[in-house]
C-alpha positions in Angstrom: -183.4 89.1 -42.5 -186.1 91.6 -42.4 -189.3 92.5 -40.0 -192.7 93.9 -41.1 -194.3 96.3 -38.1 -197.8 96.6 -37.1 -198.1 99.5 -39.6 -196.6 97.9 -42.1 -193.2 99.6 -42.6 -190.1 96.8 -42.9 -186.9 97.7 -40.7 -183.4 96.0 -40.8 -181.5 95.0 -37.9 -177.8 97.3 -37.3 -174.9 94.8 -37.2 -173.7 94.5 -33.7 -170.2 95.5 -33.3 -168.4 93.7 -30.0 -165.1 95.3 -28.8 -162.3 93.8 -26.9 -161.3 96.1 -23.7 -157.8 96.3 -25.2 -159.1 97.1 -28.7 -161.5 99.8 -27.4 -158.9 101.4 -25.2 -156.6 101.4 -28.0 -159.0 102.6 -30.4 -160.2 105.8 -28.1 -156.0 106.0 -27.3 -155.5 106.6 -31.6 -158.4 108.8 -31.9 -157.3 111.3 -29.1 -153.9 111.5 -29.6 -154.8 112.7 -32.9 -156.5 115.5 -32.1 -154.5 116.1 -28.6 -151.3 115.8 -30.3 -149.9 119.0 -29.2 -151.7 120.3 -26.3 -151.1 123.4 -24.2 -152.2 122.7 -20.4 -152.0 125.2 -17.6 -152.2 123.7 -14.0 -150.7 123.1 -10.7 -148.8 119.8 -9.6 -149.4 117.2 -6.7 -148.7 113.9 -6.1 -145.7 114.2 -7.7 -143.1 111.2 -7.6 -139.8 111.3 -9.2 -139.1 107.5 -10.2 -135.2 105.9 -9.8 -135.9 105.1 -13.7 -135.8 108.5 -14.3 -139.3 109.0 -14.8 -141.7 111.9 -13.6 -145.1 111.6 -12.6 -147.3 114.0 -11.2 -151.0 114.8 -11.3 -152.0 118.1 -13.2 -155.1 120.1 -11.6 -157.2 123.1 -10.9 -160.2 124.0 -8.8 -162.4 121.4 -11.0 -160.8 118.9 -12.4 -157.2 116.6 -12.8 -155.4 114.3 -14.8 -152.4 112.1 -14.6 -149.1 113.4 -16.2 -145.9 112.0 -17.1 -142.6 113.3 -18.1 -140.3 110.5 -19.4 -136.6 110.5 -18.2 -135.6 111.3 -22.5 -137.2 114.8 -21.6 -136.9 115.2 -17.9 -132.9 115.7 -18.2 -133.8 118.3 -19.9 -135.3 120.3 -17.0 -133.1 123.3 -15.5 -135.5 122.8 -12.4 -137.3 120.4 -10.1 -141.0 120.0 -10.1 -142.2 120.8 -6.6 -145.9 119.6 -5.3 -148.1 123.0 -5.3 -146.3 124.5 -8.3 -148.2 126.3 -10.7 -146.8 124.9 -14.7 -147.3 125.4 -18.1 -147.4 121.7 -19.8 -147.0 121.0 -23.3 -147.3 117.3 -24.4 -150.1 115.0 -26.2 -153.2 113.4 -24.5 -153.0 109.8 -24.5 -154.4 106.9 -22.3 -152.4 104.4 -20.5 -153.6 101.3 -21.2 -153.2 99.2 -18.3 -155.3 100.7 -16.1 -157.2 102.5 -19.0 -156.6 105.9 -17.5 -156.0 109.3 -19.5 -152.9 110.7 -18.8 -150.9 113.6 -20.5 -146.8 112.7 -21.7 -145.3 115.5 -21.0 -142.9 116.9 -23.7 -141.9 120.2 -21.6 -142.7 121.9 -18.8 -142.0 125.3 -17.2 -143.0 127.5 -14.4 -145.6 129.8 -14.5 -144.7 133.7 -13.5 -140.7 132.7 -12.6 -138.4 131.4 -15.5 -137.6 127.3 -15.2 -133.4 129.1 -14.6 -134.8 131.1 -11.3 -136.4 128.3 -10.3 -133.6 126.3 -10.9 -131.5 128.5 -9.1 -133.1 128.9 -6.2 -133.8 125.3 -5.7 -130.1 124.6 -6.0 -129.1 127.5 -3.9 -131.3 126.5 -0.8 -130.1 122.8 -1.4 -126.8 123.6 -1.1 -127.0 126.1 1.8 -128.8 123.8 3.6 -125.9 121.1 3.4 -123.2 123.8 4.3 -121.4 124.5 1.0 -121.9 128.2 1.8 -120.9 128.6 5.3 -117.8 130.9 5.7 -116.1 128.6 8.1 -114.9 126.1 5.2 -113.8 128.8 3.2 -110.2 129.0 2.5 -107.7 131.7 2.7 -106.4 133.4 -0.7 -102.8 133.6 -0.6 -101.6 137.1 -0.3 -98.7 136.8 -3.0 -99.1 133.3 -5.1 -96.5 132.5 -6.8 -98.6 130.6 -9.7 -102.6 131.2 -10.6 -104.1 129.1 -12.5 -107.2 130.3 -15.0 -110.4 128.0 -15.8 -111.7 129.8 -18.8 -112.1 130.2 -22.8 -108.7 130.8 -24.4 -110.7 133.4 -26.7 -112.7 135.4 -23.3 -112.0 139.3 -23.5 -112.3 138.3 -19.5 -109.0 136.3 -19.9 -107.4 139.3 -21.7 -108.7 141.8 -18.8 -107.0 139.3 -15.8 -103.6 138.8 -18.0 -103.5 143.1 -18.2 -104.1 143.5 -14.4 -101.6 141.1 -13.4 -99.2 141.8 -15.7 -99.3 145.6 -14.5 -99.5 144.9 -11.0 -97.1 141.7 -10.6 -95.7 140.4 -13.9 -93.5 138.3 -11.9 -96.3 135.8 -10.9 -96.8 132.5 -13.6 -100.1 132.1 -15.0 -101.5 128.2 -16.3 -104.4 128.4 -18.4 -107.2 125.2 -18.5 -109.4 125.6 -22.1 -112.7 125.7 -21.1 -116.0 126.3 -22.4 -118.0 129.1 -20.2 -121.3 128.6 -22.6 -123.7 125.6 -23.9 -124.3 122.2 -22.5 -120.6 120.9 -22.3 -119.2 124.3 -20.1 -119.9 122.5 -16.2 -118.2 119.4 -17.6 -115.2 121.1 -18.8 -115.1 123.8 -16.0 -115.3 121.1 -13.5 -112.4 119.2 -16.0 -110.0 122.2 -15.2 -110.9 122.7 -11.8 -110.0 118.5 -11.2 -106.9 119.2 -13.7 -105.3 121.6 -11.2 -106.3 120.1 -7.9 -104.4 116.7 -9.1 -101.6 118.6 -10.3 -101.2 120.9 -6.9 -99.1 123.2 -9.7 -100.8 126.5 -8.3 -101.5 128.4 -5.3 -105.0 129.4 -6.5 -108.0 129.2 -8.7 -109.9 131.7 -11.1 -112.9 130.7 -12.7 -113.5 133.5 -15.2 -116.0 134.0 -17.6 -117.7 137.6 -19.0 -121.2 139.1 -18.6 -124.6 137.6 -20.0 -128.0 136.8 -19.8 -129.4 134.2 -17.4 -129.0 131.2 -20.2 -125.5 132.5 -20.8 -124.3 131.9 -17.3 -126.6 128.5 -16.6 -123.5 126.8 -17.0 -122.2 128.3 -13.7 -125.4 127.2 -12.0 -124.7 123.0 -12.4 -124.9 121.3 -8.7 -121.6 118.6 -10.3 -119.9 121.8 -10.8 -120.4 124.0 -7.6 -119.4 120.2 -5.4 -116.4 120.5 -7.3 -115.4 123.6 -6.3 -116.6 123.3 -3.1 -114.3 120.3 -3.0 -111.2 122.0 -3.9 -108.1 121.9 -1.8 -106.9 125.3 -3.6 -108.6 128.1 -2.8 -110.9 129.0 -5.9 -112.0 133.1 -6.9 -115.4 133.2 -8.7 -115.4 135.5 -11.5 -118.4 135.1 -13.9 -120.3 137.7 -15.1 -120.9 140.9 -13.9 -121.2 143.0 -10.9 -125.0 142.4 -10.6 -124.7 138.9 -11.7 -124.9 135.6 -8.9 -124.0 132.0 -9.6 -124.7 129.0 -7.4 -120.5 128.2 -8.2 -120.0 132.1 -6.2 -121.6 131.2 -3.3 -119.3 128.0 -3.0 -115.9 129.7 -3.5 -113.9 131.0 -1.3 -114.1 134.6 -2.8 -116.1 135.9 -5.3 -115.1 138.7 -7.6 -117.8 141.3 -9.2 -115.8 141.1 -12.2 -112.5 139.1 -13.8 -110.4 141.8 -13.5 -111.5 142.3 -10.2 -110.5 138.9 -9.3 -106.8 139.9 -10.7 -106.6 142.6 -8.7 -108.3 140.8 -5.3 -105.5 137.6 -6.5 -102.9 139.8 -6.3 -101.2 142.7 -4.6 -99.0 145.0 -6.7 -95.2 144.8 -6.6 -95.9 148.9 -5.2 -97.8 147.6 -2.5 -96.0 145.0 -1.5 -92.4 147.0 -0.9 -94.7 150.0 0.5 -95.8 147.6 3.2 -92.5 146.4 3.9 -90.9 149.5 3.9 -93.7 150.1 7.2 -93.0 147.1 8.7 -88.7 147.7 8.4 -89.8 151.3 10.3 -91.9 149.6 12.9 -88.9 146.9 13.7 -86.3 149.3 14.0 -88.5 151.7 16.3 -89.5 148.5 18.4 -85.5 147.6 18.1 -84.4 151.0 19.5 -87.1 151.1 22.5 -86.0 147.5 23.3 -82.7 148.8 23.4 -83.4 151.7 25.4 -85.8 149.6 28.0 -82.6 147.3 28.5 -80.2 149.7 28.9 -82.4 151.7 31.5 -82.8 148.8 33.2 -79.3 147.5 32.9 -78.8 150.8 34.3 -81.1 150.7 37.4 -79.6 147.3 38.2 -75.8 148.6 37.9 -77.0 151.0 40.8 -79.0 148.6 43.3 -77.0 147.8 46.7 -76.3 144.4 46.4 -74.4 144.5 42.9 -72.6 147.7 44.5 -71.7 145.5 47.2 -70.5 142.4 45.0 -68.6 145.3 43.3 -67.1 146.0 46.3 -65.9 142.7 47.3 -64.4 142.0 43.5 -62.4 145.2 44.2 -60.9 144.4 47.4 -60.3 141.0 46.5 -58.6 142.4 43.3 -56.6 144.6 45.4 -55.1 141.8 47.7 -54.4 140.0 44.4 -52.2 143.4 43.5 -50.4 143.3 46.6 -49.4 139.8 46.6 -48.1 140.4 43.5 -46.1 143.7 44.3 -44.8 141.8 47.8 -43.4 138.6 45.4 -41.9 141.1 43.3 -40.3 143.0 46.0 -38.8 139.5 47.6 -37.6 138.5 44.2 -35.6 141.7 43.5 -34.4 141.5 47.5 -32.9 137.6 47.0 -30.9 138.7 43.5 -29.6 142.3 45.4 -28.3 139.7 48.3 -26.9 137.1 45.5 -25.6 140.3 43.8 -23.6 141.6 47.0 -22.2 138.5 47.6 -20.4 137.8 44.1 -18.9 142.0 44.8 -18.0 140.7 48.1 -16.2 137.4 46.9 -15.1 139.8 43.9 -13.0 141.9 46.1 -11.8 139.2 48.0 -10.1 137.0 45.2 -8.4 140.1 44.4 -5.6 138.9 47.4 -4.9 135.7 46.2 -3.7 133.9 43.2 -6.1 135.4 40.4 -6.2 131.8 38.2 -6.6 129.6 41.3 -8.9 131.7 43.1 -11.0 132.5 40.0 -11.4 129.1 39.0 -12.3 128.1 42.8 -14.9 131.0 42.9 -16.0 130.3 39.0 -17.0 126.8 40.7 -18.7 128.5 43.5 -20.3 130.6 41.6 -21.5 128.1 39.5 -22.8 126.3 42.5 -24.4 129.4 43.7 -26.0 130.5 40.3 -27.2 127.3 39.9 -28.6 127.0 43.5 -29.8 130.9 43.3 -31.5 129.5 40.2 -33.2 126.7 41.3 -34.3 128.8 44.5 -35.7 131.6 42.4 -37.9 128.8 40.4 -38.8 127.0 43.5 -40.0 130.4 45.0 -41.8 131.6 42.0 -43.7 128.0 41.7 -44.5 128.6 45.4 -45.8 132.4 44.5 -48.0 130.8 41.3 -49.6 128.1 43.0 -50.3 130.8 45.8 -51.6 133.4 43.4 -53.2 130.9 41.6 -54.6 129.5 44.9 -56.1 133.1 46.4 -57.4 133.5 42.4 -59.6 130.2 42.9 -60.7 131.4 46.5 -61.5 135.0 45.3 -63.5 132.8 41.9 -65.3 130.8 44.4 -66.6 134.0 46.4 -67.8 136.2 43.5 -71.4 136.4 43.6 -71.5 136.1 39.7 -70.1 132.6 40.0 -72.4 131.7 42.5 -75.4 132.4 40.1 -73.2 130.2 37.1 -73.9 126.8 39.4 -77.9 127.9 39.1 -78.2 130.2 42.1 -80.1 133.5 41.9 -80.7 136.9 43.7 -84.1 137.5 44.6 -86.0 140.8 45.4 -89.1 142.0 46.6 -90.5 144.8 44.8 -88.7 147.6 46.2 -86.0 146.0 45.3 -84.7 145.0 48.3 -82.6 141.9 49.0 -84.9 138.4 50.0 -83.1 136.3 52.8 -86.4 135.0 54.6 -89.7 133.9 53.2 -91.6 135.6 55.5 -90.2 138.7 54.1 -92.8 138.3 51.4 -96.6 136.9 51.0 -98.8 135.1 48.9 -99.6 138.0 45.3 -96.5 139.6 46.1 -94.2 140.0 42.6 -90.9 139.4 42.9 -87.8 139.6 40.4 -84.9 137.0 40.5 -81.3 138.1 39.1 -80.1 134.8 37.0 -76.7 134.4 35.7 -77.9 135.3 32.7 -80.8 137.6 32.1 -83.8 138.3 35.0 -87.3 137.2 35.8 -90.7 139.0 37.4 -92.1 136.4 39.3 -95.8 136.2 41.4 -95.5 134.5 44.9 -98.3 132.0 45.4 
């Protein structure tokens, strides 16, 4: 239907199209995604939120504007650092519209910090986190065994680092046992395989120390050793772990968590086991020190024994023992003289009887004399035995009394001789006061004490 205005011109009204909200938003979304499907944007992160689903939500802003951004889990899990509020980043993604709210947003596919690289940011963040948890504390680090019998090495079998370690170990102490757990030391699977090696040795308990080794490389090559899971496995290891990753100037997270960091794999081999010559030299030095110490102790003991032997109390005891010994010798001599006298008397009687026999009938007299002699000999033997038994009993009695009177026997019953600091024998508690130093002579050895 057309109409004519006052000037005679005719016109046809435009067709009016009515959109639904969703259709309009969808059309705008399609247009925007077509125009801005691959866009790089630079800005500051704010309102950062990591959802339990693994998606990351934040706002990208500068001084004049802001736009919402989302990074879904599939891309977020590839990040080597954790985004934080206030961080300047460069984002690559596609501009789109979130239809449920009608808001313009960027779906991020790649994110990197501006300035410092992502690997360095990730390294610094993980280092700060683990350090705050105490995984770097020196108090929790275990001592490396001096002479381990078996050494576990987690590394690539083709790595030059392994050859360097084996050469050093063979040269320094070829008897040490070596167990190798093959693992990738570069790439996505490296951290998981190295962790598996550390867990294996801890479960098997077949080694005394573990070396995690890799040669030098770029930050990307060493990124596997900045993994949080690997760091926690190394920190939880019951067996001491030596980190030998990279060159002397390279640092990774497990360097701080491990019980010892070696600047190079070769240095790790030198640190983990001392050379046989060093052990032998130290053993010889210890032997010489021990011999000198023994000689010194013997000299001091001999001197102390000499001083004790010269002490007046011991001299008096020796004198008493000597006098008792002299008395015992005297009694023994008297007993021997008495025995000889009795035998001499009996011999004389026999001779007198023999002389008297010659005046009588020899056979009859001899027969009577023989009987009398046999009786007397039997009586003499009985008397001699009786006398010997009596003398022996008396001798044993005197020996027992002598032994009972011996000061050393008294000491064997738990008594002690106590001397003051000047060596005088103490008989009264009033002779000392608190704080004085006293010594006591026991049955075996002596002690020094302080009066309290």
